[in-house]
Structures are given as structure tokens and as C-alpha cells.
PDB file with SEQRES, HELIX, SHEET and CRYST1 records, atoms N, CA, C and O in Angstrom:
SEQRES   1 A   77  UNK UNK UNK UNK UNK UNK UNK UNK UNK UNK UNK UNK UNK          
SEQRES   2 A   77  UNK UNK UNK UNK UNK UNK UNK UNK UNK UNK UNK UNK UNK          
SEQRES   3 A   77  UNK UNK UNK UNK UNK UNK UNK UNK UNK UNK UNK UNK UNK          
SEQRES   4 A   77  UNK UNK UNK UNK UNK UNK UNK UNK UNK UNK UNK UNK UNK          
SEQRES   5 A   77  UNK UNK UNK UNK UNK UNK UNK UNK UNK UNK UNK UNK UNK          
SEQRES   6 A   77  UNK UNK UNK UNK UNK UNK UNK UNK UNK UNK UNK UNK              
HELIX    1 AA1 UNK A    8  UNK A   17  1                                  10    
HELIX    2 AA2 UNK A   22  UNK A   34  1                                  13    
HELIX    3 AA3 UNK A   40  UNK A   76  1                                  37    
CRYST1    1.000    1.000    1.000  90.00  90.00  90.00 P 1           1          
ATOM      1  N   UNK A   1     -90.666  26.139 -99.807  1.00  0.00           N  
ATOM      2  CA  UNK A   1     -91.970  25.609 -99.980  1.00  0.00           C  
ATOM      3  C   UNK A   1     -91.868  24.118 -99.753  1.00  0.00           C  
ATOM      4  O   UNK A   1     -90.935  23.480-100.239  1.00  0.00           O  
ATOM      5  N   UNK A   2     -92.822  23.549 -99.017  1.00  0.00           N  
ATOM      6  CA  UNK A   2     -92.804  22.133 -98.786  1.00  0.00           C  
ATOM      7  C   UNK A   2     -93.496  21.410 -99.917  1.00  0.00           C  
ATOM      8  O   UNK A   2     -94.256  22.021-100.669  1.00  0.00           O  
ATOM      9  N   UNK A   3     -93.253  20.153-100.048  1.00  0.00           N  
ATOM     10  CA  UNK A   3     -93.885  19.380-101.109  1.00  0.00           C  
ATOM     11  C   UNK A   3     -94.682  18.246-100.484  1.00  0.00           C  
ATOM     12  O   UNK A   3     -94.536  17.931 -99.303  1.00  0.00           O  
ATOM     13  N   UNK A   4     -95.504  17.660-101.285  1.00  0.00           N  
ATOM     14  CA  UNK A   4     -96.322  16.549-100.760  1.00  0.00           C  
ATOM     15  C   UNK A   4     -95.650  15.234-101.171  1.00  0.00           C  
ATOM     16  O   UNK A   4     -94.980  15.150-102.201  1.00  0.00           O  
ATOM     17  N   UNK A   5     -95.850  14.228-100.345  1.00  0.00           N  
ATOM     18  CA  UNK A   5     -95.332  12.907-100.630  1.00  0.00           C  
ATOM     19  C   UNK A   5     -96.456  12.128-101.339  1.00  0.00           C  
ATOM     20  O   UNK A   5     -97.611  12.160-100.916  1.00  0.00           O  
ATOM     21  N   UNK A   6     -96.096  11.443-102.406  1.00  0.00           N  
ATOM     22  CA  UNK A   6     -97.080  10.687-103.172  1.00  0.00           C  
ATOM     23  C   UNK A   6     -96.458   9.345-103.571  1.00  0.00           C  
ATOM     24  O   UNK A   6     -95.325   9.297-104.049  1.00  0.00           O  
ATOM     25  N   UNK A   7     -97.186   8.290-103.376  1.00  0.00           N  
ATOM     26  CA  UNK A   7     -96.793   6.962-103.824  1.00  0.00           C  
ATOM     27  C   UNK A   7     -97.118   6.911-105.324  1.00  0.00           C  
ATOM     28  O   UNK A   7     -98.262   6.658-105.701  1.00  0.00           O  
ATOM     29  N   UNK A   8     -96.115   7.152-106.177  1.00  0.00           N  
ATOM     30  CA  UNK A   8     -96.396   7.251-107.628  1.00  0.00           C  
ATOM     31  C   UNK A   8     -96.873   5.952-108.219  1.00  0.00           C  
ATOM     32  O   UNK A   8     -97.706   5.959-109.125  1.00  0.00           O  
ATOM     33  N   UNK A   9     -96.365   4.829-107.730  1.00  0.00           N  
ATOM     34  CA  UNK A   9     -96.801   3.533-108.239  1.00  0.00           C  
ATOM     35  C   UNK A   9     -98.278   3.300-107.923  1.00  0.00           C  
ATOM     36  O   UNK A   9     -99.052   2.889-108.787  1.00  0.00           O  
ATOM     37  N   UNK A  10     -98.649   3.562-106.694  1.00  0.00           N  
ATOM     38  CA  UNK A  10    -100.032   3.363-106.304  1.00  0.00           C  
ATOM     39  C   UNK A  10    -100.994   4.328-107.069  1.00  0.00           C  
ATOM     40  O   UNK A  10    -102.103   3.955-107.452  1.00  0.00           O  
ATOM     41  N   UNK A  11    -100.513   5.581-107.270  1.00  0.00           N  
ATOM     42  CA  UNK A  11    -101.298   6.537-107.989  1.00  0.00           C  
ATOM     43  C   UNK A  11    -101.548   6.074-109.428  1.00  0.00           C  
ATOM     44  O   UNK A  11    -102.665   6.168-109.936  1.00  0.00           O  
ATOM     45  N   UNK A  12    -100.510   5.581-110.061  1.00  0.00           N  
ATOM     46  CA  UNK A  12    -100.611   5.071-111.445  1.00  0.00           C  
ATOM     47  C   UNK A  12    -101.573   3.937-111.498  1.00  0.00           C  
ATOM     48  O   UNK A  12    -102.420   3.877-112.389  1.00  0.00           O  
ATOM     49  N   UNK A  13    -101.461   2.994-110.523  1.00  0.00           N  
ATOM     50  CA  UNK A  13    -102.368   1.833-110.472  1.00  0.00           C  
ATOM     51  C   UNK A  13    -103.827   2.268-110.311  1.00  0.00           C  
ATOM     52  O   UNK A  13    -104.729   1.743-110.964  1.00  0.00           O  
ATOM     53  N   UNK A  14    -104.025   3.230-109.431  1.00  0.00           N  
ATOM     54  CA  UNK A  14    -105.434   3.696-109.179  1.00  0.00           C  
ATOM     55  C   UNK A  14    -105.990   4.388-110.443  1.00  0.00           C  
ATOM     56  O   UNK A  14    -107.150   4.166-110.791  1.00  0.00           O  
ATOM     57  N   UNK A  15    -105.194   5.215-111.132  1.00  0.00           N  
ATOM     58  CA  UNK A  15    -105.648   5.836-112.339  1.00  0.00           C  
ATOM     59  C   UNK A  15    -105.947   4.803-113.429  1.00  0.00           C  
ATOM     60  O   UNK A  15    -106.923   4.939-114.166  1.00  0.00           O  
ATOM     61  N   UNK A  16    -105.103   3.772-113.530  1.00  0.00           N  
ATOM     62  CA  UNK A  16    -105.367   2.722-114.482  1.00  0.00           C  
ATOM     63  C   UNK A  16    -106.679   2.011-114.165  1.00  0.00           C  
ATOM     64  O   UNK A  16    -107.445   1.657-115.061  1.00  0.00           O  
ATOM     65  N   UNK A  17    -106.917   1.813-112.872  1.00  0.00           N  
ATOM     66  CA  UNK A  17    -108.168   1.156-112.448  1.00  0.00           C  
ATOM     67  C   UNK A  17    -109.395   1.996-112.798  1.00  0.00           C  
ATOM     68  O   UNK A  17    -110.489   1.453-112.955  1.00  0.00           O  
ATOM     69  N   UNK A  18    -109.227   3.308-112.921  1.00  0.00           N  
ATOM     70  CA  UNK A  18    -110.307   4.229-113.266  1.00  0.00           C  
ATOM     71  C   UNK A  18    -110.460   4.395-114.799  1.00  0.00           C  
ATOM     72  O   UNK A  18    -111.313   5.142-115.276  1.00  0.00           O  
ATOM     73  N   UNK A  19    -109.604   3.673-115.549  1.00  0.00           N  
ATOM     74  CA  UNK A  19    -109.746   3.721-116.995  1.00  0.00           C  
ATOM     75  C   UNK A  19    -108.682   4.466-117.773  1.00  0.00           C  
ATOM     76  O   UNK A  19    -108.724   4.524-119.002  1.00  0.00           O  
ATOM     77  N   UNK A  20    -107.713   5.045-117.045  1.00  0.00           N  
ATOM     78  CA  UNK A  20    -106.637   5.710-117.739  1.00  0.00           C  
ATOM     79  C   UNK A  20    -105.691   4.688-118.331  1.00  0.00           C  
ATOM     80  O   UNK A  20    -105.482   3.628-117.741  1.00  0.00           O  
ATOM     81  N   UNK A  21    -105.100   4.992-119.513  1.00  0.00           N  
ATOM     82  CA  UNK A  21    -104.044   4.116-120.028  1.00  0.00           C  
ATOM     83  C   UNK A  21    -102.816   4.276-119.180  1.00  0.00           C  
ATOM     84  O   UNK A  21    -102.722   5.217-118.393  1.00  0.00           O  
ATOM     85  N   UNK A  22    -101.875   3.377-119.325  1.00  0.00           N  
ATOM     86  CA  UNK A  22    -100.617   3.451-118.571  1.00  0.00           C  
ATOM     87  C   UNK A  22     -99.908   4.795-118.846  1.00  0.00           C  
ATOM     88  O   UNK A  22     -99.430   5.448-117.919  1.00  0.00           O  
ATOM     89  N   UNK A  23     -99.845   5.196-120.119  1.00  0.00           N  
ATOM     90  CA  UNK A  23     -99.186   6.428-120.484  1.00  0.00           C  
ATOM     91  C   UNK A  23     -99.909   7.667-119.896  1.00  0.00           C  
ATOM     92  O   UNK A  23     -99.274   8.614-119.434  1.00  0.00           O  
ATOM     93  N   UNK A  24    -101.240   7.622-119.931  1.00  0.00           N  
ATOM     94  CA  UNK A  24    -102.014   8.755-119.341  1.00  0.00           C  
ATOM     95  C   UNK A  24    -101.740   8.821-117.818  1.00  0.00           C  
ATOM     96  O   UNK A  24    -101.448   9.885-117.272  1.00  0.00           O  
ATOM     97  N   UNK A  25    -101.842   7.685-117.171  1.00  0.00           N  
ATOM     98  CA  UNK A  25    -101.632   7.649-115.721  1.00  0.00           C  
ATOM     99  C   UNK A  25    -100.259   8.147-115.368  1.00  0.00           C  
ATOM    100  O   UNK A  25    -100.121   8.946-114.442  1.00  0.00           O  
ATOM    101  N   UNK A  26     -99.216   7.698-116.085  1.00  0.00           N  
ATOM    102  CA  UNK A  26     -97.877   8.163-115.812  1.00  0.00           C  
ATOM    103  C   UNK A  26     -97.781   9.669-116.096  1.00  0.00           C  
ATOM    104  O   UNK A  26     -97.073  10.381-115.384  1.00  0.00           O  
ATOM    105  N   UNK A  27     -98.466  10.149-117.098  1.00  0.00           N  
ATOM    106  CA  UNK A  27     -98.386  11.622-117.365  1.00  0.00           C  
ATOM    107  C   UNK A  27     -99.024  12.438-116.291  1.00  0.00           C  
ATOM    108  O   UNK A  27     -98.515  13.498-115.925  1.00  0.00           O  
ATOM    109  N   UNK A  28    -100.143  11.962-115.770  1.00  0.00           N  
ATOM    110  CA  UNK A  28    -100.815  12.682-114.667  1.00  0.00           C  
ATOM    111  C   UNK A  28     -99.977  12.714-113.419  1.00  0.00           C  
ATOM    112  O   UNK A  28     -99.869  13.736-112.742  1.00  0.00           O  
ATOM    113  N   UNK A  29     -99.372  11.551-113.120  1.00  0.00           N  
ATOM    114  CA  UNK A  29     -98.512  11.487-111.934  1.00  0.00           C  
ATOM    115  C   UNK A  29     -97.262  12.355-112.097  1.00  0.00           C  
ATOM    116  O   UNK A  29     -96.806  12.984-111.142  1.00  0.00           O  
ATOM    117  N   UNK A  30     -96.730  12.383-113.280  1.00  0.00           N  
ATOM    118  CA  UNK A  30     -95.559  13.206-113.550  1.00  0.00           C  
ATOM    119  C   UNK A  30     -95.910  14.695-113.346  1.00  0.00           C  
ATOM    120  O   UNK A  30     -95.143  15.442-112.737  1.00  0.00           O  
ATOM    121  N   UNK A  31     -97.043  15.099-113.848  1.00  0.00           N  
ATOM    122  CA  UNK A  31     -97.478  16.507-113.670  1.00  0.00           C  
ATOM    123  C   UNK A  31     -97.622  16.827-112.200  1.00  0.00           C  
ATOM    124  O   UNK A  31     -97.191  17.887-111.746  1.00  0.00           O  
ATOM    125  N   UNK A  32     -98.232  15.908-111.443  1.00  0.00           N  
ATOM    126  CA  UNK A  32     -98.434  16.161-110.012  1.00  0.00           C  
ATOM    127  C   UNK A  32     -97.139  16.231-109.261  1.00  0.00           C  
ATOM    128  O   UNK A  32     -96.972  17.098-108.403  1.00  0.00           O  
ATOM    129  N   UNK A  33     -96.208  15.339-109.557  1.00  0.00           N  
ATOM    130  CA  UNK A  33     -94.939  15.306-108.823  1.00  0.00           C  
ATOM    131  C   UNK A  33     -94.009  16.479-109.184  1.00  0.00           C  
ATOM    132  O   UNK A  33     -93.143  16.858-108.395  1.00  0.00           O  
ATOM    133  N   UNK A  34     -94.199  17.042-110.373  1.00  0.00           N  
ATOM    134  CA  UNK A  34     -93.358  18.209-110.770  1.00  0.00           C  
ATOM    135  C   UNK A  34     -94.042  19.515-110.506  1.00  0.00           C  
ATOM    136  O   UNK A  34     -93.435  20.566-110.710  1.00  0.00           O  
ATOM    137  N   UNK A  35     -95.274  19.506-110.062  1.00  0.00           N  
ATOM    138  CA  UNK A  35     -95.979  20.769-109.775  1.00  0.00           C  
ATOM    139  C   UNK A  35     -95.592  21.284-108.420  1.00  0.00           C  
ATOM    140  O   UNK A  35     -95.140  20.540-107.550  1.00  0.00           O  
ATOM    141  N   UNK A  36     -95.776  22.560-108.260  1.00  0.00           N  
ATOM    142  CA  UNK A  36     -95.466  23.202-106.990  1.00  0.00           C  
ATOM    143  C   UNK A  36     -96.723  23.235-106.107  1.00  0.00           C  
ATOM    144  O   UNK A  36     -97.312  24.288-105.861  1.00  0.00           O  
ATOM    145  N   UNK A  37     -97.101  22.062-105.649  1.00  0.00           N  
ATOM    146  CA  UNK A  37     -98.309  21.929-104.836  1.00  0.00           C  
ATOM    147  C   UNK A  37     -98.020  22.409-103.430  1.00  0.00           C  
ATOM    148  O   UNK A  37     -96.894  22.277-102.949  1.00  0.00           O  
ATOM    149  N   UNK A  38     -98.989  22.947-102.783  1.00  0.00           N  
ATOM    150  CA  UNK A  38     -98.823  23.518-101.412  1.00  0.00           C  
ATOM    151  C   UNK A  38     -99.817  22.815-100.524  1.00  0.00           C  
ATOM    152  O   UNK A  38    -100.981  22.638-100.882  1.00  0.00           O  
ATOM    153  N   UNK A  39     -99.341  22.415 -99.356  1.00  0.00           N  
ATOM    154  CA  UNK A  39    -100.210  21.773 -98.362  1.00  0.00           C  
ATOM    155  C   UNK A  39    -101.001  22.795 -97.575  1.00  0.00           C  
ATOM    156  O   UNK A  39    -100.640  23.972 -97.555  1.00  0.00           O  
ATOM    157  N   UNK A  40    -102.067  22.371 -96.932  1.00  0.00           N  
ATOM    158  CA  UNK A  40    -102.863  23.221 -96.107  1.00  0.00           C  
ATOM    159  C   UNK A  40    -102.026  23.837 -94.977  1.00  0.00           C  
ATOM    160  O   UNK A  40    -102.209  25.000 -94.618  1.00  0.00           O  
ATOM    161  N   UNK A  41    -101.113  23.041 -94.429  1.00  0.00           N  
ATOM    162  CA  UNK A  41    -100.255  23.542 -93.351  1.00  0.00           C  
ATOM    163  C   UNK A  41     -99.408  24.708 -93.797  1.00  0.00           C  
ATOM    164  O   UNK A  41     -99.215  25.665 -93.047  1.00  0.00           O  
ATOM    165  N   UNK A  42     -98.902  24.634 -95.005  1.00  0.00           N  
ATOM    166  CA  UNK A  42     -98.073  25.728 -95.519  1.00  0.00           C  
ATOM    167  C   UNK A  42     -98.914  26.968 -95.734  1.00  0.00           C  
ATOM    168  O   UNK A  42     -98.474  28.079 -95.440  1.00  0.00           O  
ATOM    169  N   UNK A  43    -100.116  26.788 -96.242  1.00  0.00           N  
ATOM    170  CA  UNK A  43    -101.036  27.932 -96.427  1.00  0.00           C  
ATOM    171  C   UNK A  43    -101.390  28.572 -95.091  1.00  0.00           C  
ATOM    172  O   UNK A  43    -101.445  29.797 -94.978  1.00  0.00           O  
ATOM    173  N   UNK A  44    -101.635  27.723 -94.062  1.00  0.00           N  
ATOM    174  CA  UNK A  44    -101.947  28.235 -92.743  1.00  0.00           C  
ATOM    175  C   UNK A  44    -100.789  29.058 -92.159  1.00  0.00           C  
ATOM    176  O   UNK A  44    -100.996  30.116 -91.564  1.00  0.00           O  
ATOM    177  N   UNK A  45     -99.550  28.537 -92.347  1.00  0.00           N  
ATOM    178  CA  UNK A  45     -98.357  29.249 -91.867  1.00  0.00           C  
ATOM    179  C   UNK A  45     -98.226  30.625 -92.527  1.00  0.00           C  
ATOM    180  O   UNK A  45     -97.946  31.630 -91.874  1.00  0.00           O  
ATOM    181  N   UNK A  46     -98.437  30.632 -93.833  1.00  0.00           N  
ATOM    182  CA  UNK A  46     -98.322  31.902 -94.565  1.00  0.00           C  
ATOM    183  C   UNK A  46     -99.414  32.872 -94.151  1.00  0.00           C  
ATOM    184  O   UNK A  46     -99.158  34.070 -94.028  1.00  0.00           O  
ATOM    185  N   UNK A  47    -100.640  32.373 -93.932  1.00  0.00           N  
ATOM    186  CA  UNK A  47    -101.710  33.261 -93.536  1.00  0.00           C  
ATOM    187  C   UNK A  47    -101.430  33.815 -92.138  1.00  0.00           C  
ATOM    188  O   UNK A  47    -101.694  34.988 -91.878  1.00  0.00           O  
ATOM    189  N   UNK A  48    -100.903  32.993 -91.246  1.00  0.00           N  
ATOM    190  CA  UNK A  48    -100.580  33.487 -89.886  1.00  0.00           C  
ATOM    191  C   UNK A  48     -99.523  34.589 -89.942  1.00  0.00           C  
ATOM    192  O   UNK A  48     -99.609  35.594 -89.237  1.00  0.00           O  
ATOM    193  N   UNK A  49     -98.516  34.370 -90.807  1.00  0.00           N  
ATOM    194  CA  UNK A  49     -97.465  35.415 -90.958  1.00  0.00           C  
ATOM    195  C   UNK A  49     -98.053  36.686 -91.526  1.00  0.00           C  
ATOM    196  O   UNK A  49     -97.719  37.775 -91.059  1.00  0.00           O  
ATOM    197  N   UNK A  50     -98.926  36.582 -92.528  1.00  0.00           N  
ATOM    198  CA  UNK A  50     -99.587  37.737 -93.106  1.00  0.00           C  
ATOM    199  C   UNK A  50    -100.441  38.429 -92.081  1.00  0.00           C  
ATOM    200  O   UNK A  50    -100.432  39.658 -92.015  1.00  0.00           O  
ATOM    201  N   UNK A  51    -101.178  37.696 -91.280  1.00  0.00           N  
ATOM    202  CA  UNK A  51    -102.040  38.292 -90.278  1.00  0.00           C  
ATOM    203  C   UNK A  51    -101.211  39.088 -89.242  1.00  0.00           C  
ATOM    204  O   UNK A  51    -101.616  40.163 -88.799  1.00  0.00           O  
ATOM    205  N   UNK A  52    -100.050  38.535 -88.873  1.00  0.00           N  
ATOM    206  CA  UNK A  52     -99.147  39.235 -87.949  1.00  0.00           C  
ATOM    207  C   UNK A  52     -98.641  40.551 -88.516  1.00  0.00           C  
ATOM    208  O   UNK A  52     -98.555  41.547 -87.798  1.00  0.00           O  
ATOM    209  N   UNK A  53     -98.302  40.560 -89.813  1.00  0.00           N  
ATOM    210  CA  UNK A  53     -97.862  41.762 -90.461  1.00  0.00           C  
ATOM    211  C   UNK A  53     -99.016  42.776 -90.578  1.00  0.00           C  
ATOM    212  O   UNK A  53     -98.810  43.984 -90.463  1.00  0.00           O  
ATOM    213  N   UNK A  54    -100.171  42.279 -90.797  1.00  0.00           N  
ATOM    214  CA  UNK A  54    -101.343  43.191 -90.910  1.00  0.00           C  
ATOM    215  C   UNK A  54    -101.636  43.876 -89.601  1.00  0.00           C  
ATOM    216  O   UNK A  54    -101.941  45.068 -89.581  1.00  0.00           O  
ATOM    217  N   UNK A  55    -101.549  43.126 -88.474  1.00  0.00           N  
ATOM    218  CA  UNK A  55    -101.771  43.686 -87.153  1.00  0.00           C  
ATOM    219  C   UNK A  55    -100.693  44.762 -86.863  1.00  0.00           C  
ATOM    220  O   UNK A  55    -101.018  45.812 -86.308  1.00  0.00           O  
ATOM    221  N   UNK A  56     -99.438  44.516 -87.226  1.00  0.00           N  
ATOM    222  CA  UNK A  56     -98.404  45.511 -87.034  1.00  0.00           C  
ATOM    223  C   UNK A  56     -98.699  46.773 -87.794  1.00  0.00           C  
ATOM    224  O   UNK A  56     -98.538  47.869 -87.258  1.00  0.00           O  
ATOM    225  N   UNK A  57     -99.123  46.647 -89.019  1.00  0.00           N  
ATOM    226  CA  UNK A  57     -99.461  47.851 -89.844  1.00  0.00           C  
ATOM    227  C   UNK A  57    -100.600  48.601 -89.261  1.00  0.00           C  
ATOM    228  O   UNK A  57    -100.574  49.832 -89.251  1.00  0.00           O  
ATOM    229  N   UNK A  58    -101.617  47.920 -88.765  1.00  0.00           N  
ATOM    230  CA  UNK A  58    -102.757  48.548 -88.174  1.00  0.00           C  
ATOM    231  C   UNK A  58    -102.342  49.316 -86.882  1.00  0.00           C  
ATOM    232  O   UNK A  58    -102.833  50.410 -86.604  1.00  0.00           O  
ATOM    233  N   UNK A  59    -101.455  48.715 -86.143  1.00  0.00           N  
ATOM    234  CA  UNK A  59    -100.991  49.363 -84.884  1.00  0.00           C  
ATOM    235  C   UNK A  59    -100.224  50.658 -85.224  1.00  0.00           C  
ATOM    236  O   UNK A  59    -100.408  51.688 -84.575  1.00  0.00           O  
ATOM    237  N   UNK A  60     -99.378  50.584 -86.232  1.00  0.00           N  
ATOM    238  CA  UNK A  60     -98.597  51.789 -86.670  1.00  0.00           C  
ATOM    239  C   UNK A  60     -99.570  52.854 -87.165  1.00  0.00           C  
ATOM    240  O   UNK A  60     -99.437  54.021 -86.798  1.00  0.00           O  
ATOM    241  N   UNK A  61    -100.543  52.477 -87.990  1.00  0.00           N  
ATOM    242  CA  UNK A  61    -101.526  53.487 -88.459  1.00  0.00           C  
ATOM    243  C   UNK A  61    -102.298  54.102 -87.378  1.00  0.00           C  
ATOM    244  O   UNK A  61    -102.523  55.312 -87.377  1.00  0.00           O  
ATOM    245  N   UNK A  62    -102.737  53.269 -86.404  1.00  0.00           N  
ATOM    246  CA  UNK A  62    -103.519  53.808 -85.273  1.00  0.00           C  
ATOM    247  C   UNK A  62    -102.663  54.786 -84.485  1.00  0.00           C  
ATOM    248  O   UNK A  62    -103.141  55.856 -84.109  1.00  0.00           O  
ATOM    249  N   UNK A  63    -101.389  54.436 -84.225  1.00  0.00           N  
ATOM    250  CA  UNK A  63    -100.517  55.312 -83.511  1.00  0.00           C  
ATOM    251  C   UNK A  63    -100.287  56.646 -84.235  1.00  0.00           C  
ATOM    252  O   UNK A  63    -100.219  57.708 -83.615  1.00  0.00           O  
ATOM    253  N   UNK A  64    -100.168  56.558 -85.564  1.00  0.00           N  
ATOM    254  CA  UNK A  64     -99.979  57.746 -86.351  1.00  0.00           C  
ATOM    255  C   UNK A  64    -101.200  58.668 -86.271  1.00  0.00           C  
ATOM    256  O   UNK A  64    -101.059  59.882 -86.123  1.00  0.00           O  
ATOM    257  N   UNK A  65    -102.373  58.095 -86.368  1.00  0.00           N  
ATOM    258  CA  UNK A  65    -103.584  58.883 -86.291  1.00  0.00           C  
ATOM    259  C   UNK A  65    -103.757  59.543 -84.898  1.00  0.00           C  
ATOM    260  O   UNK A  65    -104.138  60.710 -84.805  1.00  0.00           O  
ATOM    261  N   UNK A  66    -103.480  58.804 -83.852  1.00  0.00           N  
ATOM    262  CA  UNK A  66    -103.583  59.326 -82.508  1.00  0.00           C  
ATOM    263  C   UNK A  66    -102.566  60.480 -82.333  1.00  0.00           C  
ATOM    264  O   UNK A  66    -102.904  61.517 -81.762  1.00  0.00           O  
ATOM    265  N   UNK A  67    -101.341  60.303 -82.818  1.00  0.00           N  
ATOM    266  CA  UNK A  67    -100.350  61.340 -82.709  1.00  0.00           C  
ATOM    267  C   UNK A  67    -100.774  62.563 -83.482  1.00  0.00           C  
ATOM    268  O   UNK A  67    -100.558  63.685 -83.024  1.00  0.00           O  
ATOM    269  N   UNK A  68    -101.383  62.373 -84.664  1.00  0.00           N  
ATOM    270  CA  UNK A  68    -101.882  63.523 -85.454  1.00  0.00           C  
ATOM    271  C   UNK A  68    -102.999  64.248 -84.729  1.00  0.00           C  
ATOM    272  O   UNK A  68    -103.032  65.478 -84.709  1.00  0.00           O  
ATOM    273  N   UNK A  69    -103.896  63.512 -84.144  1.00  0.00           N  
ATOM    274  CA  UNK A  69    -105.027  64.141 -83.385  1.00  0.00           C  
ATOM    275  C   UNK A  69    -104.467  64.906 -82.184  1.00  0.00           C  
ATOM    276  O   UNK A  69    -104.910  66.024 -81.921  1.00  0.00           O  
ATOM    277  N   UNK A  70    -103.518  64.344 -81.457  1.00  0.00           N  
ATOM    278  CA  UNK A  70    -102.949  65.007 -80.296  1.00  0.00           C  
ATOM    279  C   UNK A  70    -102.202  66.258 -80.704  1.00  0.00           C  
ATOM    280  O   UNK A  70    -102.198  67.261 -79.991  1.00  0.00           O  
ATOM    281  N   UNK A  71    -101.557  66.180 -81.888  1.00  0.00           N  
ATOM    282  CA  UNK A  71    -100.835  67.377 -82.410  1.00  0.00           C  
ATOM    283  C   UNK A  71    -101.835  68.460 -82.740  1.00  0.00           C  
ATOM    284  O   UNK A  71    -101.582  69.625 -82.431  1.00  0.00           O  
ATOM    285  N   UNK A  72    -102.934  68.142 -83.340  1.00  0.00           N  
ATOM    286  CA  UNK A  72    -103.942  69.164 -83.719  1.00  0.00           C  
ATOM    287  C   UNK A  72    -104.522  69.777 -82.429  1.00  0.00           C  
ATOM    288  O   UNK A  72    -104.679  70.995 -82.333  1.00  0.00           O  
ATOM    289  N   UNK A  73    -104.839  68.917 -81.434  1.00  0.00           N  
ATOM    290  CA  UNK A  73    -105.402  69.445 -80.196  1.00  0.00           C  
ATOM    291  C   UNK A  73    -104.415  70.407 -79.491  1.00  0.00           C  
ATOM    292  O   UNK A  73    -104.812  71.427 -78.928  1.00  0.00           O  
ATOM    293  N   UNK A  74    -103.137  70.047 -79.543  1.00  0.00           N  
ATOM    294  CA  UNK A  74    -102.085  70.929 -78.953  1.00  0.00           C  
ATOM    295  C   UNK A  74    -102.053  72.267 -79.683  1.00  0.00           C  
ATOM    296  O   UNK A  74    -101.950  73.309 -79.036  1.00  0.00           O  
ATOM    297  N   UNK A  75    -102.138  72.267 -81.005  1.00  0.00           N  
ATOM    298  CA  UNK A  75    -102.122  73.496 -81.779  1.00  0.00           C  
ATOM    299  C   UNK A  75    -103.337  74.383 -81.526  1.00  0.00           C  
ATOM    300  O   UNK A  75    -103.251  75.609 -81.591  1.00  0.00           O  
ATOM    301  N   UNK A  76    -104.458  73.751 -81.241  1.00  0.00           N  
ATOM    302  CA  UNK A  76    -105.737  74.522 -81.028  1.00  0.00           C  
ATOM    303  C   UNK A  76    -105.760  75.121 -79.637  1.00  0.00           C  
ATOM    304  O   UNK A  76    -106.560  76.024 -79.392  1.00  0.00           O  
ATOM    305  N   UNK A  77    -104.950  74.679 -78.737  1.00  0.00           N  
ATOM    306  CA  UNK A  77    -105.042  75.189 -77.387  1.00  0.00           C  
ATOM    307  C   UNK A  77    -104.325  76.517 -77.229  1.00  0.00           C  
ATOM    308  O   UNK A  77    -104.310  77.085 -76.137  1.00  0.00           O  
TER     309      UNK A  77                                                      
END                                                                             
């Protein structure tokens, strides 16, 4: 999993400018830097991989259905 880059000093300063105490700002930044945040790019990659697997499964199911129908037609003849 990729991580995000964050300027912790700037983040703390911006939070302090918004009214957070130094301890609160440091706590928020600590939580963010230790969290398993995911970027949009990572989500897109995972979705593309999932979509590829979904298409493979659909192709296999379709082939199985067609083979079953052809088998039934053969038996009926």
C-alpha cells in the first residue's frame, strides 16, 4: 500500500492557525501520519484489477452456460 507525503510542520502550523492548540495539532498530524491512508491512484489500480477479474469470471460463466446449452441440444437430437 502506498502512503501519502505530508509536511508535518506545515500541517501543525495550519491547524494552529485554525485555533488548535500545539498539542491538538500534533495529535491530529500524528494520527494522519500513522493511519493507513490510501490515495485515489491506489484505489483506481485496485478497481482496475477487480474489474479485470470480474470480466474473467463473466467469460468463464458465459462459456459454461453455452457449453451446457450445446450439451442439452446434443442430447435432444
